[in-house]
Steps between C-alpha positions, in 0.01 A plus 500: 500500500176351630429442864392148588227558754253226436384264232286737296616799298229728365548761226272805509536817296867436429586459870629188667308393808581196707222348705555472870468158657285636784355825634812541717732492199522804273390523142814594304483780242809518278520860377872491423595703194202735529555870563304742718206499550432149368623289797273694734203495261532124451524454878186708556314287246619178664402625848151579372458132412617370839297447814564714811811390688647321197868553422654627177873495427609732219837462328620808312819646354393866489692693773215754519271224623654521850340836568187414298414195712574676829270792411235270352479292818474810719219646289305184414479324835675189370792391721852502358646215705837480323705706257832350388768572240688194378756640258256706296199270534255656742257284693191632677266299719156655534203392707164599361308729733182380670174582325367839592 
């Protein structure tokens, strides 16, 4: 299932990204169906391309991603603003850390 989060869908390296309508809306990364460590690795790559303060929402189905994203946020300086489980689809909202 694709998330409708704007008019433009971009495919990069086999991942589905959905462009945000503004800086206040998150870029959506659909990592459903990928196993550890791929959802986290794809999220790290997407965050590297975003400007400081930008939002990234990651959708994943790997149950191990819950701990992965919590630990990643604590170690990387990015903020984990939300972590939700909707019947086996996990959603994470990350805010990219300020430039150091």
